ROLUMBA-472844 format. One record per atom (N, C-alpha, C): atom name; chain; z, y, x; residue in three letters; residue number from 1. Coordinates in steps of 0.05 Angstrom, whole numbers, plus 5000, padded with zeros to 4 digits. Example, Ala and Ser with C-alpha at 12.3 -4.5 7.8 and 13.67 -1.06 7.14 Angstrom:
2
+------+-------+------+------+------+------+-----+
: atom : kette :   pz :   py :   px : rest :  nr :
+------+-------+------+------+------+------+-----+
:    N :     A : 5156 : 4886 : 5264 :  ALA :   1 :
:   CA :     A : 5156 : 4910 : 5246 :  ALA :   1 :
:    C :     A : 5156 : 4934 : 5264 :  ALA :   1 :
:    N :     A : 5142 : 4955 : 5257 :  SER :   2 :
:   CA :     A : 5143 : 4979 : 5273 :  SER :   2 :
:    C :     A : 5157 : 5001 : 5258 :  SER :   2 :
+------+-------+------+------+------+------+-----+
// end
This chain:
138
+------+-------+------+------+------+------+-----+
: atom : kette :   pz :   py :   px : rest :  nr :
+------+-------+------+------+------+------+-----+
:    N :     A : 5182 : 4598 : 5142 :  UNK :   1 :
:   CA :     A : 5184 : 4593 : 5171 :  UNK :   1 :
:    C :     A : 5158 : 4581 : 5182 :  UNK :   1 :
:    N :     A : 5156 : 4582 : 5208 :  UNK :   2 :
:   CA :     A : 5132 : 4571 : 5221 :  UNK :   2 :
:    C :     A : 5141 : 4558 : 5247 :  UNK :   2 :
:    N :     A : 5133 : 4533 : 5251 :  UNK :   3 :
:   CA :     A : 5138 : 4518 : 5275 :  UNK :   3 :
:    C :     A : 5113 : 4519 : 5291 :  UNK :   3 :
:    N :     A : 5112 : 4537 : 5311 :  UNK :   4 :
:   CA :     A : 5087 : 4543 : 5326 :  UNK :   4 :
:    C :     A : 5086 : 4527 : 5352 :  UNK :   4 :
:    N :     A : 5067 : 4509 : 5353 :  UNK :   5 :
:   CA :     A : 5063 : 4493 : 5377 :  UNK :   5 :
:    C :     A : 5036 : 4499 : 5390 :  UNK :   5 :
:    N :     A : 5026 : 4523 : 5385 :  UNK :   6 :
:   CA :     A : 5001 : 4532 : 5397 :  UNK :   6 :
:    C :     A : 5006 : 4548 : 5422 :  UNK :   6 :
:    N :     A : 4985 : 4550 : 5438 :  UNK :   7 :
:   CA :     A : 4987 : 4567 : 5462 :  UNK :   7 :
:    C :     A : 4978 : 4595 : 5454 :  UNK :   7 :
:    N :     A : 4993 : 4615 : 5463 :  UNK :   8 :
:   CA :     A : 4987 : 4642 : 5457 :  UNK :   8 :
:    C :     A : 5002 : 4652 : 5432 :  UNK :   8 :
:    N :     A : 5000 : 4678 : 5426 :  UNK :   9 :
:   CA :     A : 5015 : 4690 : 5405 :  UNK :   9 :
:    C :     A : 5001 : 4691 : 5378 :  UNK :   9 :
:    N :     A : 4975 : 4683 : 5377 :  UNK :  10 :
:   CA :     A : 4959 : 4690 : 5353 :  UNK :  10 :
:    C :     A : 4967 : 4676 : 5328 :  UNK :  10 :
:    N :     A : 4975 : 4651 : 5329 :  UNK :  11 :
:   CA :     A : 4983 : 4636 : 5305 :  UNK :  11 :
:    C :     A : 5008 : 4649 : 5294 :  UNK :  11 :
:    N :     A : 5027 : 4656 : 5311 :  UNK :  12 :
:   CA :     A : 5052 : 4669 : 5302 :  UNK :  12 :
:    C :     A : 5047 : 4696 : 5289 :  UNK :  12 :
:    N :     A : 5029 : 4711 : 5301 :  UNK :  13 :
:   CA :     A : 5022 : 4737 : 5290 :  UNK :  13 :
:    C :     A : 5009 : 4734 : 5262 :  UNK :  13 :
:    N :     A : 4990 : 4715 : 5260 :  UNK :  14 :
:   CA :     A : 4977 : 4710 : 5234 :  UNK :  14 :
:    C :     A : 4998 : 4701 : 5214 :  UNK :  14 :
:    N :     A : 5016 : 4684 : 5222 :  UNK :  15 :
:   CA :     A : 5036 : 4673 : 5203 :  UNK :  15 :
:    C :     A : 5054 : 4696 : 5194 :  UNK :  15 :
:    N :     A : 5061 : 4714 : 5211 :  UNK :  16 :
:   CA :     A : 5078 : 4737 : 5203 :  UNK :  16 :
:    C :     A : 5064 : 4755 : 5183 :  UNK :  16 :
:    N :     A : 5038 : 4759 : 5187 :  UNK :  17 :
:   CA :     A : 5022 : 4775 : 5169 :  UNK :  17 :
:    C :     A : 5021 : 4762 : 5141 :  UNK :  17 :
:    N :     A : 5023 : 4735 : 5141 :  UNK :  18 :
:   CA :     A : 5022 : 4720 : 5116 :  UNK :  18 :
:    C :     A : 5050 : 4716 : 5104 :  UNK :  18 :
:    N :     A : 5071 : 4727 : 5116 :  UNK :  19 :
:   CA :     A : 5097 : 4725 : 5104 :  UNK :  19 :
:    C :     A : 5118 : 4709 : 5119 :  UNK :  19 :
:    N :     A : 5112 : 4697 : 5141 :  UNK :  20 :
:   CA :     A : 5131 : 4682 : 5157 :  UNK :  20 :
:    C :     A : 5155 : 4700 : 5165 :  UNK :  20 :
:    N :     A : 5179 : 4690 : 5162 :  UNK :  21 :
:   CA :     A : 5202 : 4706 : 5171 :  UNK :  21 :
:    C :     A : 5219 : 4692 : 5192 :  UNK :  21 :
:    N :     A : 5215 : 4666 : 5196 :  UNK :  22 :
:   CA :     A : 5229 : 4650 : 5216 :  UNK :  22 :
:    C :     A : 5208 : 4636 : 5233 :  UNK :  22 :
:    N :     A : 5210 : 4640 : 5260 :  UNK :  23 :
:   CA :     A : 5191 : 4628 : 5278 :  UNK :  23 :
:    C :     A : 5205 : 4610 : 5298 :  UNK :  23 :
:    N :     A : 5194 : 4586 : 5301 :  UNK :  24 :
:   CA :     A : 5203 : 4568 : 5322 :  UNK :  24 :
:    C :     A : 5181 : 4566 : 5342 :  UNK :  24 :
:    N :     A : 5186 : 4574 : 5366 :  UNK :  25 :
:   CA :     A : 5166 : 4575 : 5387 :  UNK :  25 :
:    C :     A : 5178 : 4564 : 5413 :  UNK :  25 :
:    N :     A : 5165 : 4546 : 5426 :  UNK :  26 :
:   CA :     A : 5175 : 4535 : 5451 :  UNK :  26 :
:    C :     A : 5174 : 4556 : 5473 :  UNK :  26 :
:    N :     A : 5195 : 4556 : 5489 :  UNK :  27 :
:   CA :     A : 5199 : 4576 : 5510 :  UNK :  27 :
:    C :     A : 5205 : 4562 : 5536 :  UNK :  27 :
:    N :     A : 5194 : 4571 : 5558 :  UNK :  28 :
:   CA :     A : 5200 : 4559 : 5584 :  UNK :  28 :
:    C :     A : 5199 : 4581 : 5605 :  UNK :  28 :
:    N :     A : 5213 : 4576 : 5627 :  UNK :  29 :
:   CA :     A : 5212 : 4594 : 5649 :  UNK :  29 :
:    C :     A : 5187 : 4590 : 5666 :  UNK :  29 :
:    N :     A : 5176 : 4565 : 5665 :  UNK :  30 :
:   CA :     A : 5152 : 4559 : 5681 :  UNK :  30 :
:    C :     A : 5137 : 4536 : 5668 :  UNK :  30 :
:    N :     A : 5112 : 4541 : 5660 :  UNK :  31 :
:   CA :     A : 5096 : 4521 : 5647 :  UNK :  31 :
:    C :     A : 5089 : 4497 : 5665 :  UNK :  31 :
:    N :     A : 5091 : 4501 : 5691 :  UNK :  32 :
:   CA :     A : 5084 : 4479 : 5710 :  UNK :  32 :
:    C :     A : 5108 : 4459 : 5714 :  UNK :  32 :
:    N :     A : 5131 : 4465 : 5701 :  UNK :  33 :
:   CA :     A : 5153 : 4446 : 5704 :  UNK :  33 :
:    C :     A : 5147 : 4420 : 5690 :  UNK :  33 :
:    N :     A : 5160 : 4398 : 5699 :  UNK :  34 :
:   CA :     A : 5156 : 4372 : 5687 :  UNK :  34 :
:    C :     A : 5169 : 4371 : 5660 :  UNK :  34 :
:    N :     A : 5157 : 4355 : 5642 :  UNK :  35 :
:   CA :     A : 5168 : 4352 : 5615 :  UNK :  35 :
:    C :     A : 5146 : 4356 : 5595 :  UNK :  35 :
:    N :     A : 5151 : 4345 : 5571 :  UNK :  36 :
:   CA :     A : 5130 : 4345 : 5551 :  UNK :  36 :
:    C :     A : 5123 : 4372 : 5538 :  UNK :  36 :
:    N :     A : 5142 : 4391 : 5537 :  UNK :  37 :
:   CA :     A : 5138 : 4416 : 5522 :  UNK :  37 :
:    C :     A : 5131 : 4440 : 5540 :  UNK :  37 :
:    N :     A : 5135 : 4438 : 5566 :  UNK :  38 :
:   CA :     A : 5131 : 4462 : 5583 :  UNK :  38 :
:    C :     A : 5102 : 4472 : 5582 :  UNK :  38 :
:    N :     A : 5082 : 4454 : 5583 :  UNK :  39 :
:   CA :     A : 5054 : 4462 : 5584 :  UNK :  39 :
:    C :     A : 5046 : 4478 : 5559 :  UNK :  39 :
:    N :     A : 5058 : 4473 : 5537 :  UNK :  40 :
:   CA :     A : 5051 : 4487 : 5512 :  UNK :  40 :
:    C :     A : 5071 : 4508 : 5504 :  UNK :  40 :
:    N :     A : 5087 : 4517 : 5522 :  UNK :  41 :
:   CA :     A : 5108 : 4536 : 5516 :  UNK :  41 :
:    C :     A : 5101 : 4564 : 5527 :  UNK :  41 :
:    N :     A : 5115 : 4584 : 5516 :  UNK :  42 :
:   CA :     A : 5111 : 4611 : 5525 :  UNK :  42 :
:    C :     A : 5129 : 4618 : 5549 :  UNK :  42 :
:    N :     A : 5118 : 4631 : 5568 :  UNK :  43 :
:   CA :     A : 5135 : 4641 : 5590 :  UNK :  43 :
:    C :     A : 5146 : 4668 : 5582 :  UNK :  43 :
:    N :     A : 5166 : 4678 : 5597 :  UNK :  44 :
:   CA :     A : 5181 : 4702 : 5589 :  UNK :  44 :
:    C :     A : 5163 : 4726 : 5583 :  UNK :  44 :
:    N :     A : 5144 : 4732 : 5600 :  UNK :  45 :
:   CA :     A : 5127 : 4756 : 5595 :  UNK :  45 :
:    C :     A : 5110 : 4753 : 5570 :  UNK :  45 :
:    N :     A : 5100 : 4728 : 5565 :  UNK :  46 :
:   CA :     A : 5083 : 4723 : 5541 :  UNK :  46 :
:    C :     A : 5100 : 4725 : 5516 :  UNK :  46 :
:    N :     A : 5125 : 4714 : 5518 :  UNK :  47 :
:   CA :     A : 5143 : 4714 : 5495 :  UNK :  47 :
:    C :     A : 5150 : 4743 : 5488 :  UNK :  47 :
:    N :     A : 5156 : 4759 : 5508 :  UNK :  48 :
:   CA :     A : 5162 : 4787 : 5504 :  UNK :  48 :
:    C :     A : 5139 : 4802 : 5491 :  UNK :  48 :
:    N :     A : 5115 : 4797 : 5500 :  UNK :  49 :
:   CA :     A : 5091 : 4810 : 5488 :  UNK :  49 :
:    C :     A : 5087 : 4801 : 5459 :  UNK :  49 :
:    N :     A : 5092 : 4775 : 5453 :  UNK :  50 :
:   CA :     A : 5089 : 4765 : 5426 :  UNK :  50 :
:    C :     A : 5109 : 4779 : 5408 :  UNK :  50 :
:    N :     A : 5133 : 4782 : 5416 :  UNK :  51 :
:   CA :     A : 5154 : 4795 : 5400 :  UNK :  51 :
:    C :     A : 5146 : 4824 : 5395 :  UNK :  51 :
:    N :     A : 5136 : 4838 : 5416 :  UNK :  52 :
:   CA :     A : 5127 : 4866 : 5413 :  UNK :  52 :
:    C :     A : 5106 : 4868 : 5392 :  UNK :  52 :
:    N :     A : 5086 : 4851 : 5393 :  UNK :  53 :
:   CA :     A : 5064 : 4852 : 5373 :  UNK :  53 :
:    C :     A : 5074 : 4844 : 5345 :  UNK :  53 :
:    N :     A : 5092 : 4824 : 5344 :  UNK :  54 :
:   CA :     A : 5103 : 4816 : 5318 :  UNK :  54 :
:    C :     A : 5118 : 4840 : 5305 :  UNK :  54 :
:    N :     A : 5132 : 4855 : 5321 :  UNK :  55 :
:   CA :     A : 5147 : 4879 : 5310 :  UNK :  55 :
:    C :     A : 5127 : 4900 : 5300 :  UNK :  55 :
:    N :     A : 5105 : 4903 : 5314 :  UNK :  56 :
:   CA :     A : 5084 : 4922 : 5304 :  UNK :  56 :
:    C :     A : 5072 : 4912 : 5278 :  UNK :  56 :
:    N :     A : 5067 : 4886 : 5275 :  UNK :  57 :
:   CA :     A : 5057 : 4875 : 5250 :  UNK :  57 :
:    C :     A : 5077 : 4880 : 5228 :  UNK :  57 :
:    N :     A : 5102 : 4875 : 5233 :  UNK :  58 :
:   CA :     A : 5123 : 4880 : 5213 :  UNK :  58 :
:    C :     A : 5124 : 4909 : 5204 :  UNK :  58 :
:    N :     A : 5122 : 4927 : 5224 :  UNK :  59 :
:   CA :     A : 5122 : 4956 : 5217 :  UNK :  59 :
:    C :     A : 5097 : 4963 : 5200 :  UNK :  59 :
:    N :     A : 5075 : 4951 : 5207 :  UNK :  60 :
:   CA :     A : 5050 : 4957 : 5192 :  UNK :  60 :
:    C :     A : 5051 : 4946 : 5164 :  UNK :  60 :
:    N :     A : 5065 : 4923 : 5160 :  UNK :  61 :
:   CA :     A : 5067 : 4912 : 5133 :  UNK :  61 :
:    C :     A : 5085 : 4928 : 5116 :  UNK :  61 :
:    N :     A : 5104 : 4942 : 5128 :  UNK :  62 :
:   CA :     A : 5123 : 4959 : 5112 :  UNK :  62 :
:    C :     A : 5142 : 4942 : 5096 :  UNK :  62 :
:    N :     A : 5155 : 4955 : 5076 :  UNK :  63 :
:   CA :     A : 5174 : 4941 : 5060 :  UNK :  63 :
:    C :     A : 5165 : 4937 : 5031 :  UNK :  63 :
:    N :     A : 5139 : 4943 : 5025 :  UNK :  64 :
:   CA :     A : 5129 : 4940 : 4999 :  UNK :  64 :
:    C :     A : 5132 : 4964 : 4980 :  UNK :  64 :
:    N :     A : 5147 : 4984 : 4989 :  UNK :  65 :
:   CA :     A : 5151 : 5008 : 4973 :  UNK :  65 :
:    C :     A : 5130 : 5029 : 4982 :  UNK :  65 :
:    N :     A : 5113 : 5037 : 4964 :  UNK :  66 :
:   CA :     A : 5093 : 5057 : 4971 :  UNK :  66 :
:    C :     A : 5105 : 5085 : 4967 :  UNK :  66 :
:    N :     A : 5103 : 5101 : 4987 :  UNK :  67 :
:   CA :     A : 5113 : 5129 : 4986 :  UNK :  67 :
:    C :     A : 5098 : 5146 : 5006 :  UNK :  67 :
:    N :     A : 5098 : 5171 : 5000 :  UNK :  68 :
:   CA :     A : 5084 : 5190 : 5018 :  UNK :  68 :
:    C :     A : 5099 : 5194 : 5044 :  UNK :  68 :
:    N :     A : 5084 : 5197 : 5065 :  UNK :  69 :
:   CA :     A : 5096 : 5204 : 5090 :  UNK :  69 :
:    C :     A : 5099 : 5235 : 5091 :  UNK :  69 :
:    N :     A : 5117 : 5245 : 5107 :  UNK :  70 :
:   CA :     A : 5120 : 5274 : 5110 :  UNK :  70 :
:    C :     A : 5094 : 5287 : 5118 :  UNK :  70 :
:    N :     A : 5079 : 5274 : 5135 :  UNK :  71 :
:   CA :     A : 5054 : 5286 : 5144 :  UNK :  71 :
:    C :     A : 5032 : 5288 : 5122 :  UNK :  71 :
:    N :     A : 5036 : 5273 : 5100 :  UNK :  72 :
:   CA :     A : 5017 : 5273 : 5078 :  UNK :  72 :
:    C :     A : 5023 : 5294 : 5057 :  UNK :  72 :
:    N :     A : 5047 : 5304 : 5057 :  UNK :  73 :
:   CA :     A : 5056 : 5322 : 5035 :  UNK :  73 :
:    C :     A : 5040 : 5348 : 5033 :  UNK :  73 :
:    N :     A : 5031 : 5359 : 5055 :  UNK :  74 :
:   CA :     A : 5017 : 5384 : 5054 :  UNK :  74 :
:    C :     A : 4989 : 5381 : 5041 :  UNK :  74 :
:    N :     A : 4977 : 5358 : 5044 :  UNK :  75 :
:   CA :     A : 4950 : 5354 : 5033 :  UNK :  75 :
:    C :     A : 4950 : 5339 : 5007 :  UNK :  75 :
:    N :     A : 4973 : 5331 : 4998 :  UNK :  76 :
:   CA :     A : 4975 : 5314 : 4973 :  UNK :  76 :
:    C :     A : 4962 : 5328 : 4949 :  UNK :  76 :
:    N :     A : 4968 : 5353 : 4945 :  UNK :  77 :
:   CA :     A : 4958 : 5367 : 4921 :  UNK :  77 :
:    C :     A : 4927 : 5370 : 4922 :  UNK :  77 :
:    N :     A : 4916 : 5373 : 4945 :  UNK :  78 :
:   CA :     A : 4886 : 5376 : 4946 :  UNK :  78 :
:    C :     A : 4872 : 5349 : 4948 :  UNK :  78 :
:    N :     A : 4885 : 5329 : 4959 :  UNK :  79 :
:   CA :     A : 4873 : 5303 : 4963 :  UNK :  79 :
:    C :     A : 4875 : 5285 : 4938 :  UNK :  79 :
:    N :     A : 4896 : 5289 : 4922 :  UNK :  80 :
:   CA :     A : 4900 : 5272 : 4899 :  UNK :  80 :
:    C :     A : 4885 : 5284 : 4875 :  UNK :  80 :
:    N :     A : 4883 : 5268 : 4854 :  UNK :  81 :
:   CA :     A : 4868 : 5277 : 4830 :  UNK :  81 :
:    C :     A : 4887 : 5279 : 4806 :  UNK :  81 :
:    N :     A : 4879 : 5295 : 4786 :  UNK :  82 :
:   CA :     A : 4894 : 5298 : 4761 :  UNK :  82 :
:    C :     A : 4875 : 5291 : 4738 :  UNK :  82 :
:    N :     A : 4887 : 5284 : 4716 :  UNK :  83 :
:   CA :     A : 4871 : 5279 : 4692 :  UNK :  83 :
:    C :     A : 4863 : 5306 : 4679 :  UNK :  83 :
:    N :     A : 4837 : 5309 : 4674 :  UNK :  84 :
:   CA :     A : 4827 : 5332 : 4660 :  UNK :  84 :
:    C :     A : 4810 : 5322 : 4637 :  UNK :  84 :
:    N :     A : 4805 : 5340 : 4618 :  UNK :  85 :
:   CA :     A : 4788 : 5332 : 4595 :  UNK :  85 :
:    C :     A : 4759 : 5333 : 4603 :  UNK :  85 :
:    N :     A : 4744 : 5313 : 4596 :  UNK :  86 :
:   CA :     A : 4716 : 5310 : 4602 :  UNK :  86 :
:    C :     A : 4699 : 5331 : 4587 :  UNK :  86 :
:    N :     A : 4708 : 5337 : 4562 :  UNK :  87 :
:   CA :     A : 4694 : 5357 : 4546 :  UNK :  87 :
:    C :     A : 4715 : 5370 : 4528 :  UNK :  87 :
:    N :     A : 4707 : 5392 : 4515 :  UNK :  88 :
:   CA :     A : 4724 : 5405 : 4496 :  UNK :  88 :
:    C :     A : 4730 : 5386 : 4472 :  UNK :  88 :
:    N :     A : 4755 : 5386 : 4463 :  UNK :  89 :
:   CA :     A : 4763 : 5369 : 4441 :  UNK :  89 :
:    C :     A : 4779 : 5385 : 4421 :  UNK :  89 :
:    N :     A : 4776 : 5379 : 4395 :  UNK :  90 :
:   CA :     A : 4790 : 5394 : 4374 :  UNK :  90 :
:    C :     A : 4819 : 5384 : 4370 :  UNK :  90 :
:    N :     A : 4835 : 5401 : 4358 :  UNK :  91 :
:   CA :     A : 4862 : 5393 : 4349 :  UNK :  91 :
:    C :     A : 4859 : 5369 : 4331 :  UNK :  91 :
:    N :     A : 4876 : 5349 : 4333 :  UNK :  92 :
:   CA :     A : 4876 : 5325 : 4317 :  UNK :  92 :
:    C :     A : 4860 : 5302 : 4328 :  UNK :  92 :
:    N :     A : 4845 : 5307 : 4349 :  UNK :  93 :
:   CA :     A : 4829 : 5286 : 4362 :  UNK :  93 :
:    C :     A : 4847 : 5264 : 4373 :  UNK :  93 :
:    N :     A : 4840 : 5239 : 4369 :  UNK :  94 :
:   CA :     A : 4856 : 5217 : 4380 :  UNK :  94 :
:    C :     A : 4843 : 5210 : 4407 :  UNK :  94 :
:    N :     A : 4860 : 5211 : 4428 :  UNK :  95 :
:   CA :     A : 4850 : 5208 : 4455 :  UNK :  95 :
:    C :     A : 4842 : 5180 : 4462 :  UNK :  95 :
:    N :     A : 4819 : 5178 : 4477 :  UNK :  96 :
:   CA :     A : 4809 : 5153 : 4487 :  UNK :  96 :
:    C :     A : 4804 : 5156 : 4517 :  UNK :  96 :
:    N :     A : 4801 : 5134 : 4530 :  UNK :  97 :
:   CA :     A : 4797 : 5134 : 4559 :  UNK :  97 :
:    C :     A : 4773 : 5151 : 4566 :  UNK :  97 :
:    N :     A : 4752 : 5151 : 4550 :  UNK :  98 :
:   CA :     A : 4727 : 5165 : 4556 :  UNK :  98 :
:    C :     A : 4731 : 5196 : 4554 :  UNK :  98 :
:    N :     A : 4754 : 5205 : 4544 :  UNK :  99 :
:   CA :     A : 4759 : 5234 : 4542 :  UNK :  99 :
:    C :     A : 4769 : 5246 : 4568 :  UNK :  99 :
:    N :     A : 4774 : 5229 : 4588 :  UNK : 100 :
:   CA :     A : 4786 : 5239 : 4612 :  UNK : 100 :
:    C :     A : 4769 : 5234 : 4637 :  UNK : 100 :
:    N :     A : 4773 : 5250 : 4657 :  UNK : 101 :
:   CA :     A : 4762 : 5246 : 4683 :  UNK : 101 :
:    C :     A : 4783 : 5255 : 4704 :  UNK : 101 :
:    N :     A : 4783 : 5242 : 4727 :  UNK : 102 :
:   CA :     A : 4801 : 5250 : 4748 :  UNK : 102 :
:    C :     A : 4788 : 5270 : 4767 :  UNK : 102 :
:    N :     A : 4801 : 5293 : 4771 :  UNK : 103 :
:   CA :     A : 4790 : 5314 : 4788 :  UNK : 103 :
:    C :     A : 4812 : 5325 : 4805 :  UNK : 103 :
:    N :     A : 4803 : 5337 : 4828 :  UNK : 104 :
:   CA :     A : 4822 : 5351 : 4845 :  UNK : 104 :
:    C :     A : 4826 : 5379 : 4835 :  UNK : 104 :
:    N :     A : 4849 : 5391 : 4840 :  UNK : 105 :
:   CA :     A : 4871 : 5382 : 4857 :  UNK : 105 :
:    C :     A : 4890 : 5364 : 4841 :  UNK : 105 :
:    N :     A : 4908 : 5351 : 4855 :  UNK : 106 :
:   CA :     A : 4927 : 5333 : 4843 :  UNK : 106 :
:    C :     A : 4953 : 5346 : 4834 :  UNK : 106 :
:    N :     A : 4951 : 5369 : 4821 :  UNK : 107 :
:   CA :     A : 4974 : 5384 : 4812 :  UNK : 107 :
:    C :     A : 4983 : 5376 : 4784 :  UNK : 107 :
:    N :     A : 4967 : 5360 : 4770 :  UNK : 108 :
:   CA :     A : 4974 : 5352 : 4742 :  UNK : 108 :
:    C :     A : 4982 : 5323 : 4741 :  UNK : 108 :
:    N :     A : 4976 : 5311 : 4718 :  UNK : 109 :
:   CA :     A : 4983 : 5283 : 4713 :  UNK : 109 :
:    C :     A : 4964 : 5264 : 4727 :  UNK : 109 :
:    N :     A : 4974 : 5245 : 4741 :  UNK : 110 :
:   CA :     A : 4958 : 5227 : 4757 :  UNK : 110 :
:    C :     A : 4942 : 5209 : 4739 :  UNK : 110 :
:    N :     A : 4917 : 5202 : 4748 :  UNK : 111 :
:   CA :     A : 4900 : 5183 : 4733 :  UNK : 111 :
:    C :     A : 4913 : 5156 : 4728 :  UNK : 111 :
:    N :     A : 4932 : 5148 : 4744 :  UNK : 112 :
:   CA :     A : 4945 : 5122 : 4739 :  UNK : 112 :
:    C :     A : 4964 : 5123 : 4715 :  UNK : 112 :
:    N :     A : 4967 : 5146 : 4703 :  UNK : 113 :
:   CA :     A : 4984 : 5149 : 4678 :  UNK : 113 :
:    C :     A : 4967 : 5151 : 4653 :  UNK : 113 :
:    N :     A : 4941 : 5146 : 4655 :  UNK : 114 :
:   CA :     A : 4923 : 5150 : 4632 :  UNK : 114 :
:    C :     A : 4932 : 5133 : 4608 :  UNK : 114 :
:    N :     A : 4942 : 5109 : 4612 :  UNK : 115 :
:   CA :     A : 4949 : 5091 : 4590 :  UNK : 115 :
:    C :     A : 4971 : 5103 : 4572 :  UNK : 115 :
:    N :     A : 4987 : 5122 : 4583 :  UNK : 116 :
:   CA :     A : 5008 : 5134 : 4567 :  UNK : 116 :
:    C :     A : 4997 : 5153 : 4546 :  UNK : 116 :
:    N :     A : 4972 : 5161 : 4549 :  UNK : 117 :
:   CA :     A : 4960 : 5181 : 4531 :  UNK : 117 :
:    C :     A : 4938 : 5171 : 4513 :  UNK : 117 :
:    N :     A : 4928 : 5147 : 4518 :  UNK : 118 :
:   CA :     A : 4907 : 5135 : 4501 :  UNK : 118 :
:    C :     A : 4919 : 5129 : 4474 :  UNK : 118 :
:    N :     A : 4906 : 5138 : 4453 :  UNK : 119 :
:   CA :     A : 4915 : 5134 : 4425 :  UNK : 119 :
:    C :     A : 4932 : 5156 : 4414 :  UNK : 119 :
:    N :     A : 4940 : 5175 : 4431 :  UNK : 120 :
:   CA :     A : 4956 : 5198 : 4421 :  UNK : 120 :
:    C :     A : 4937 : 5219 : 4410 :  UNK : 120 :
:    N :     A : 4949 : 5236 : 4393 :  UNK : 121 :
:   CA :     A : 4933 : 5256 : 4379 :  UNK : 121 :
:    C :     A : 4939 : 5284 : 4391 :  UNK : 121 :
:    N :     A : 4917 : 5299 : 4395 :  UNK : 122 :
:   CA :     A : 4920 : 5326 : 4405 :  UNK : 122 :
:    C :     A : 4933 : 5344 : 4384 :  UNK : 122 :
:    N :     A : 4952 : 5361 : 4393 :  UNK : 123 :
:   CA :     A : 4964 : 5380 : 4375 :  UNK : 123 :
:    C :     A : 4953 : 5408 : 4378 :  UNK : 123 :
:    N :     A : 4933 : 5410 : 4395 :  UNK : 124 :
:   CA :     A : 4919 : 5436 : 4399 :  UNK : 124 :
:    C :     A : 4892 : 5430 : 4410 :  UNK : 124 :
:    N :     A : 4873 : 5448 : 4406 :  UNK : 125 :
:   CA :     A : 4846 : 5444 : 4418 :  UNK : 125 :
:    C :     A : 4848 : 5447 : 4449 :  UNK : 125 :
:    N :     A : 4831 : 5433 : 4463 :  UNK : 126 :
:   CA :     A : 4830 : 5435 : 4492 :  UNK : 126 :
:    C :     A : 4801 : 5440 : 4501 :  UNK : 126 :
:    N :     A : 4798 : 5452 : 4524 :  UNK : 127 :
:   CA :     A : 4772 : 5458 : 4535 :  UNK : 127 :
:    C :     A : 4765 : 5438 : 4557 :  UNK : 127 :
:    N :     A : 4739 : 5436 : 4563 :  UNK : 128 :
:   CA :     A : 4730 : 5419 : 4584 :  UNK : 128 :
:    C :     A : 4743 : 5428 : 4610 :  UNK : 128 :
:    N :     A : 4752 : 5409 : 4626 :  UNK : 129 :
:   CA :     A : 4765 : 5412 : 4652 :  UNK : 129 :
:    C :     A : 4794 : 5423 : 4650 :  UNK : 129 :
:    N :     A : 4805 : 5427 : 4626 :  UNK : 130 :
:   CA :     A : 4833 : 5434 : 4624 :  UNK : 130 :
:    C :     A : 4850 : 5410 : 4635 :  UNK : 130 :
:    N :     A : 4871 : 5416 : 4649 :  UNK : 131 :
:   CA :     A : 4890 : 5395 : 4657 :  UNK : 131 :
:    C :     A : 4904 : 5383 : 4633 :  UNK : 131 :
:    N :     A : 4906 : 5357 : 4632 :  UNK : 132 :
:   CA :     A : 4922 : 5344 : 4612 :  UNK : 132 :
:    C :     A : 4951 : 5351 : 4616 :  UNK : 132 :
:    N :     A : 4965 : 5358 : 4595 :  UNK : 133 :
:   CA :     A : 4994 : 5363 : 4597 :  UNK : 133 :
:    C :     A : 5008 : 5347 : 4574 :  UNK : 133 :
:    N :     A : 5033 : 5341 : 4578 :  UNK : 134 :
:   CA :     A : 5048 : 5327 : 4558 :  UNK : 134 :
:    C :     A : 5050 : 5343 : 4532 :  UNK : 134 :
:    N :     A : 5049 : 5369 : 4534 :  UNK : 135 :
:   CA :     A : 5051 : 5386 : 4510 :  UNK : 135 :
:    C :     A : 5025 : 5387 : 4494 :  UNK : 135 :
:    N :     A : 5004 : 5374 : 4503 :  UNK : 136 :
:   CA :     A : 4978 : 5373 : 4488 :  UNK : 136 :
:    C :     A : 4980 : 5353 : 4466 :  UNK : 136 :
:    N :     A : 4998 : 5334 : 4467 :  UNK : 137 :
:   CA :     A : 4998 : 5311 : 4448 :  UNK : 137 :
:    C :     A : 5024 : 5309 : 4433 :  UNK : 137 :
:    N :     A : 5023 : 5294 : 4410 :  UNK : 138 :
:   CA :     A : 5047 : 5288 : 4395 :  UNK : 138 :
:    C :     A : 5063 : 5267 : 4409 :  UNK : 138 :
+------+-------+------+------+------+------+-----+
// end
């Protein structure tokens, strides 16, 4: 939570970007009214704008789950990379990180899966730039 006693929306927006989920903000119909809190309070139009921007920040932060958008799917295969062999390797070779390079298109195994293949042995010879496949290893 955040107890915001500042003028303007900026502290609340920054707090939300840093994880705030509960906001306490003074609200008044007129800052010129008598009383200790009116001068540092938000008027209706300012409060409405702050909420609008806070909702945009929340939308931009997302829910923490990374996934492709529908608009990205058409270019995913050409924009992403796949693991390919850096050079020709013989049957029986034990794979090391240096044996791989990431290249386009992204139709094969993603470079973020490289650790699954390090230390495994090739069951067939492979050529330079061949896509890594699960059937290449024991």
